[in-house]
C-alpha positions in Angstrom: 146.6 -39.9 50.0 148.8 -41.9 53.3 149.5 -45.3 53.4 150.0 -46.4 57.1 151.5 -49.5 58.3 150.4 -50.8 61.8 153.1 -51.6 64.2 155.9 -49.4 62.2 156.9 -48.1 65.2 159.3 -51.6 65.4 161.5 -50.3 62.6 162.4 -47.1 64.4 163.5 -48.7 67.5 165.8 -51.1 65.1 167.7 -48.0 64.3 170.4 -48.4 61.4 174.4 -47.6 62.5 176.4 -46.6 60.3 180.6 -47.2 60.6 182.9 -45.6 58.9 185.6 -47.2 56.6 189.0 -46.1 57.8 191.6 -46.5 54.5 195.5 -46.3 55.5 197.7 -45.1 52.7 200.4 -48.3 52.0 203.7 -48.2 51.1 204.9 -47.9 47.5 206.8 -51.6 48.0 203.4 -53.4 49.3 202.0 -51.4 46.0 204.1 -53.1 43.6 203.8 -56.3 45.5 200.3 -56.5 45.3 200.4 -55.4 41.7 203.1 -58.4 40.9 200.3 -60.9 43.1 197.4 -59.0 40.8 199.3 -59.9 37.5 200.1 -63.3 38.4 196.5 -64.0 39.6 195.2 -63.0 36.3 197.6 -65.2 34.8 196.2 -68.1 36.8 193.1 -67.0 36.2 193.3 -67.0 32.0 195.0 -69.9 31.9 192.1 -71.9 33.7 189.5 -70.1 31.7 191.4 -71.5 28.6 191.5 -75.1 30.4 188.0 -75.0 31.5 187.0 -74.3 27.5 188.9 -77.0 26.3 187.0 -78.9 28.4 184.0 -78.3 26.6 185.9 -79.6 23.0 187.0 -82.7 24.9 184.0 -84.0 26.0 182.9 -85.7 23.1 186.3 -87.4 22.6 187.7 -90.6 24.4 191.3 -90.5 24.1 191.6 -88.0 27.2 191.8 -89.8 31.0 194.5 -87.7 32.4 192.9 -83.9 32.4 193.8 -81.0 35.0 191.0 -82.2 37.5 190.2 -78.4 38.1 189.5 -77.3 34.5 187.5 -80.5 34.4 185.7 -80.0 38.0 184.7 -76.3 37.2 183.5 -77.2 33.6 181.1 -79.3 35.2 180.0 -76.8 38.0 179.5 -74.2 35.2 177.2 -76.3 33.5 175.2 -77.4 36.0 175.2 -73.7 37.4 173.6 -72.7 34.0 171.2 -76.1 33.7 172.7 -77.1 30.6 172.1 -80.4 31.1 173.1 -82.3 28.1 176.6 -80.6 28.5 176.9 -81.3 32.1 176.2 -85.1 31.7 179.0 -85.3 28.6 181.7 -83.8 31.2 180.6 -85.7 33.8 181.2 -89.0 31.6 184.6 -87.2 31.0 185.3 -87.1 34.4 184.7 -90.6 35.0 187.2 -91.4 32.4 190.2 -89.8 34.4 192.8 -91.8 36.1 192.2 -89.1 39.0 188.3 -89.7 39.5 186.7 -91.1 42.7 183.0 -91.0 42.5 181.1 -89.4 45.0 177.6 -89.3 46.3 177.8 -85.1 46.3 178.6 -84.8 42.6 175.5 -87.4 41.5 173.1 -85.2 44.0 174.5 -81.8 41.9 173.4 -83.6 38.9 170.1 -85.3 40.1 168.9 -81.7 41.4 169.8 -79.7 38.1 167.9 -82.9 35.9 165.0 -82.1 37.9 165.2 -78.6 37.2 165.3 -79.4 33.8 162.6 -81.6 34.2 164.5 -84.9 32.8 163.2 -87.8 34.9 164.8 -90.6 32.5 168.2 -89.0 32.7 168.0 -89.2 36.4 166.8 -92.5 36.5 169.9 -93.7 34.7 172.0 -91.5 36.0 171.2 -93.2 39.4 171.9 -96.5 38.2 175.3 -95.6 37.0 175.4 -94.5 40.5 175.1 -97.7 41.7 177.4 -99.2 39.6 179.8 -97.3 40.6 179.4 -98.9 44.2 178.5 -96.2 45.7 175.7 -96.3 48.5 173.1 -93.6 48.1 172.5 -90.8 51.1 169.6 -89.1 51.8 171.1 -86.1 49.7 170.7 -88.4 46.7 167.3 -89.9 47.0 166.0 -86.3 48.0 167.3 -85.2 44.5 166.0 -88.1 42.7 162.5 -87.9 44.3 162.7 -83.9 43.5 163.6 -84.9 39.6 160.9 -87.3 39.4 158.3 -85.2 41.4 159.0 -81.7 39.4 158.2 -84.1 36.1 154.4 -85.2 37.5 155.7 -88.7 38.2 154.7 -89.0 41.8 154.4 -92.8 42.0 157.9 -92.8 41.1 158.8 -90.3 43.5 156.9 -92.3 46.1 158.4 -95.8 45.5 161.6 -93.8 45.7 161.0 -93.1 49.0 159.6 -96.6 49.9 163.0 -97.8 48.5 165.4 -95.1 51.0 163.0 -96.6 54.3 164.8 -100.3 52.8 168.0 -98.9 53.2 169.5 -98.4 56.7 170.9 -94.8 58.1 168.9 -93.7 55.1 165.6 -93.0 56.3 163.4 -89.7 54.5 163.8 -86.8 56.5 161.3 -83.7 57.3 163.8 -82.1 53.8 162.7 -85.2 51.8 158.9 -84.8 52.5 159.0 -81.3 52.1 160.5 -81.6 48.7 157.9 -84.1 47.5 154.8 -81.9 49.1 156.5 -78.9 47.0 156.4 -81.3 43.6 153.2 -81.9 44.6 151.7 -78.3 44.4 154.0 -77.4 41.4 151.6 -80.1 39.7 148.8 -79.3 41.3 148.2 -82.5 43.4 146.9 -80.9 46.6 145.3 -84.0 47.4 148.5 -85.8 48.5 149.3 -83.2 50.7 147.0 -84.9 53.5 148.6 -88.1 53.0 152.2 -87.0 52.9 151.5 -85.2 56.5 149.5 -88.2 57.5 152.5 -90.4 56.8 155.0 -88.2 58.4 153.1 -88.4 61.7 153.0 -91.9 61.5 156.7 -92.0 61.1 157.4 -89.4 64.0 158.7 -86.7 61.5 157.6 -83.1 62.6 157.2 -80.2 59.9 159.5 -77.3 59.9 158.9 -73.9 58.9 160.3 -75.0 55.5 157.4 -77.6 55.2 154.4 -74.8 56.7 155.8 -72.4 54.1 155.9 -74.7 51.2 152.5 -75.7 51.8 151.4 -72.5 52.4 153.0 -70.6 49.4 151.4 -74.1 46.8 147.7 -73.3 48.4 147.9 -69.3 48.1 149.8 -69.6 44.5 146.7 -72.2 43.6 144.1 -69.5 45.4 142.7 -72.3 47.7 142.8 -69.1 50.4 140.6 -71.3 52.9 143.3 -74.1 53.1 146.3 -71.5 53.2 145.2 -70.3 56.2 144.3 -73.7 58.2 147.8 -74.2 57.3 149.1 -70.9 58.6 147.1 -72.1 61.9 148.4 -74.9 62.2 152.1 -73.3 61.9 151.5 -70.8 64.6 150.1 -73.2 66.9 153.0 -75.5 65.9 155.7 -75.3 69.0 158.7 -76.4 66.3 158.0 -74.2 63.2 157.3 -70.7 63.5 156.1 -68.2 60.7 159.1 -65.8 59.2 159.2 -63.2 56.4 158.8 -65.9 53.6 155.4 -66.6 55.2 154.8 -63.3 55.5 155.4 -62.9 51.7 153.9 -65.9 50.4 150.6 -65.1 52.2 150.4 -61.2 51.4 151.7 -62.0 47.6 148.5 -64.9 47.1 146.0 -62.0 48.1 147.8 -59.2 46.5 148.1 -61.1 43.3 144.2 -61.8 43.3 143.7 -58.3 44.4 142.3 -59.5 47.5 144.2 -55.8 49.4 142.2 -55.3 52.2 142.8 -59.1 53.5 147.0 -58.4 52.1 147.2 -55.7 54.7 145.5 -56.9 57.0 148.0 -60.0 57.1 150.7 -57.3 56.3 150.0 -56.0 60.1 149.3 -59.3 61.8 152.3 -60.4 60.9 154.1 -57.0 62.0 152.3 -58.2 65.6 153.9 -61.2 65.5 157.0 -59.6 65.2 158.3 -60.9 61.8 160.4 -58.0 59.9 159.6 -57.3 56.5 162.2 -57.2 53.9 162.2 -55.4 50.4 160.6 -58.5 48.6 157.8 -57.7 50.7 157.0 -54.1 49.6 158.2 -55.2 46.5 154.4 -57.2 46.5 152.7 -54.5 48.1 154.0 -52.0 45.3 153.1 -54.4 42.3 149.6 -55.1 44.1 148.7 -51.5 44.4 150.1 -50.9 40.9 147.6 -53.5 39.8 144.9 -52.3 41.1 145.9 -48.8 39.7 146.6 -47.3 43.7 149.7 -45.4 42.1 149.7 -43.0 45.0 149.8 -45.9 47.5 152.3 -47.7 45.4 154.6 -44.6 45.3 153.7 -44.4 49.4 155.0 -47.9 49.9 158.6 -46.5 48.5 158.6 -43.1 50.8 157.7 -45.5 53.3 161.1 -47.8 52.9 163.1 -45.0 52.2 162.3 -43.3 55.6 162.9 -47.3 57.3 165.8 -47.3 55.7 165.4 -50.1 53.1 166.9 -49.2 49.8 164.6 -50.0 46.8 166.3 -52.6 44.3 166.6 -52.5 40.7 163.5 -55.0 41.2 161.9 -52.4 42.9 162.0 -50.0 40.0 161.3 -52.2 37.4 158.1 -53.4 38.7 157.1 -49.2 39.3 158.2 -48.5 35.7 156.5 -51.2 33.9 153.3 -50.5 35.8 153.5 -46.8 35.1 154.2 -47.9 31.4 151.3 -49.6 30.8 149.1 -47.3 32.5 150.8 -45.0 29.8 152.1 -42.5 32.4 155.0 -41.9 30.3 156.2 -39.0 32.7 156.0 -40.6 35.9 157.9 -43.5 34.1 160.2 -41.3 33.1 160.0 -39.7 36.5 161.5 -43.1 38.3 163.6 -44.0 35.9 166.1 -40.8 36.7 165.5 -41.3 40.1 166.5 -44.8 39.9 169.7 -43.5 38.0 170.6 -41.2 40.3 170.4 -43.3 43.1 173.0 -45.3 41.4 170.8 -48.2 40.9 171.5 -50.1 37.6 168.9 -50.6 34.8 168.8 -53.8 34.1 167.1 -55.5 30.2 163.9 -55.9 32.0 164.0 -51.9 32.8 164.7 -51.1 29.1 162.0 -53.7 28.1 159.6 -52.1 30.0 160.7 -48.6 28.7 160.6 -49.4 25.0 157.4 -51.2 24.9 155.3 -48.0 27.2 157.3 -45.7 24.4 155.9 -48.3 21.4 152.1 -48.3 23.0 152.6 -44.1 23.2 153.7 -44.2 19.6 157.0 -42.3 20.9 159.4 -43.8 18.5 161.9 -41.1 18.6 162.5 -42.1 22.8 162.4 -45.7 21.5 165.7 -44.7 19.4 166.7 -42.5 22.7 166.5 -46.5 24.8 168.9 -48.0 22.2 171.3 -45.2 22.2 171.8 -46.0 25.6 171.5 -49.8 25.7 174.6 -49.3 23.3 176.2 -47.4 25.5 175.9 -49.3 28.4 177.2 -53.3 29.9 173.7 -54.5 30.0 173.5 -58.1 29.0 170.3 -58.0 26.3 168.2 -61.5 26.1 165.9 -62.4 24.1 162.6 -60.7 25.6 164.4 -57.7 25.0 164.8 -58.2 21.5 161.3 -59.3 21.2 159.9 -55.9 22.6 162.4 -53.8 20.4 161.4 -55.7 17.2 158.0 -55.4 17.7 158.4 -51.9 18.3 160.2 -51.2 15.1 158.2 -53.7 13.3 154.8 -52.2 14.3 156.0 -48.9 12.9 157.0 -50.9 9.5 161.1 -50.1 10.0 161.8 -53.4 8.6 165.5 -52.4 8.2 165.9 -51.8 11.5 164.1 -55.0 12.7 166.0 -57.2 10.8 169.0 -55.5 11.8 168.2 -56.4 15.2 167.6 -59.9 14.5 170.6 -60.3 13.1 172.1 -58.6 16.5 170.2 -61.5 18.1 172.4 -63.8 16.5 175.8 -62.0 17.3 175.2 -61.8 20.6 173.9 -65.6 21.1 170.2 -64.8 22.2 168.2 -67.5 20.2 165.0 -66.5 19.0 161.9 -67.7 20.0 158.3 -68.3 18.8 157.7 -64.8 19.9 160.7 -63.2 17.8 160.0 -65.1 14.5 155.7 -64.1 14.9 156.6 -60.9 15.2 159.1 -60.5 12.2 156.6 -62.7 9.9 153.6 -60.2 10.9 155.4 -57.4 10.3 156.9 -58.9 6.6 153.2 -59.8 6.0 151.4 -56.4 7.0 154.2 -54.8 4.4 153.7 -57.1 1.6 156.8 -58.8 1.9 155.2 -62.5 1.3 158.2 -64.4 -0.4 160.6 -63.0 3.2 158.0 -64.5 5.5 157.6 -67.5 4.0 161.8 -67.6 4.4 161.4 -66.9 7.7 158.8 -69.6 8.3 161.1 -71.8 6.8 163.9 -70.6 9.6 161.3 -70.9 12.0 160.7 -74.2 11.6 163.9 -75.4 11.8 165.0 -73.6 14.6 161.9 -74.1 16.3 160.7 -77.4 15.2 157.3 -76.5 14.7 155.1 -74.2 13.0 153.0 -73.2 15.9 153.9 -69.8 17.1 152.9 -68.2 20.4 152.0 -64.3 19.6 151.3 -61.4 21.7 147.8 -62.0 21.3 147.7 -65.2 21.4 148.5 -68.5 19.9 148.9 -68.2 15.7 149.2 -71.2 13.7 150.9 -70.5 10.4 
C-alpha cells in the first residue's frame, strides 16, 4: 500500500541547502584564555546557583531585606517557570521586602499567568489587590492575565467583569488578544454558547479577529467534536482579509478528524491545506502517524514516516514515541523493537515515555527478561525518570509477583523525588493483596491516605475505593 499526498511536489521545489561549517584552529594562547574564561564563568554560575538555593530557605523569614537582586529574581523566575505557585508567591513576598525593590506590572503579569495555569483564581485576585496597593496602574497584559486566571477556573462571570473594568480604564481597553484568551477559556470549560456573544462584542467594539482568535475557536470546536461549527469558523477565516490559515490551523483540523477516526476527512483537509500553500510541519506528520496507528493502519503509518524522510523532515523523539507506543499496544513486538533500534541509530535520544511504552509492551507480552534489559539500559542512561515511568515498571513487576523488585523501585522513586500518586499506591496494594500480604497492604493504605489525602484511588482498570 502506498500513501499519496496531493500537492507534495511543492516540497521538492523548496529543496534543502546544506552549508558546511569551517572551523579554524586557535592558537595556544587563545585556548588558555578561553579555559580561564570558562573557569571564571563556571565559578560565577556555581555561586549564583548557591545563592538561588539560599533564597528558598530565606523566603519564610522576615529579616532578609537586602539580598542579592540577581539571586532573588532568578529564584522567582524558576518558581514561575515550574508552576510552583506557592513558592513563587513566597519568594515574591520576599522580593517586595527588599530595599531595592521597585514594583513592576511585568512581574505581576507573569505571576498572574502562572496562577491561571495552576487554577488559583483566589490567589490571582489577592495578587491583583496587592498590585493596586503598590500604587501600580494595571496594564492590558495584567488585566488579560487576570481574565485568563478566572476563565481557566471556569469563573467566566468574573472574567467578563474584569473586561468591563478594563473598558472603564483609559489607555487599557481590551484588545484582540484579551478576547482570544477569553474565548480559549470558554472552549476549555466547554462554554461554546458564549463564543458568539464574545464575537458580537468584538464586532461592536471594532476589534477584528486575528489568526490566533480563529485558531483558538477552530481548535476548541474540533476537540469538542463540533465539526460543523469548526468548518464554519474555518470558512470565515479563509474569507477574512486580515486573518489567514496557517500550520496551526492545519494541525487543529486534521487532528480533530484524526482523533475520531474520520480519516477520509483528515486526508481531504490535509490536501486542501496543501493547495492553499500551507506547509506541514513535524507535528502535522505526527498527527497523521498517530491517527493511522489508532485505526490499525500500520503500513500507512510507516509510509508517512518514509514520506517525512524523503522530503527532509527529521523524525523527533515524539514521532518515534507515537510509533513505539502504537506497535507495543498492538503486540507487534518485533516491529516495535526495530523502530526503537532505528531511533537510536539516527541519534534520537529515548525519553522516559519511550521506555515506559517498551516496558508496557513487554509486560503485556509476558517478556519479563526484556523488561529487565530495559531497566539496565535506563540505569546506564541519563534519562530523567518520572512518576508515570515508575508506575509502569512497578506494575510490570507487581503482575508477576516480584514484590522485592517492586518495593525497591518504590523506594527508588523517593530517592529520585518522584512523588507516588494514586496509580502507584493502587498498583502496589493490589500486588500485595494478590500475594496474601494483607498487613503490608494496610500499611500502604495508611501511607497513601497521608500522602494523597484520600482513600479513593484511580487504577488502570478504573476507580477503586479502598
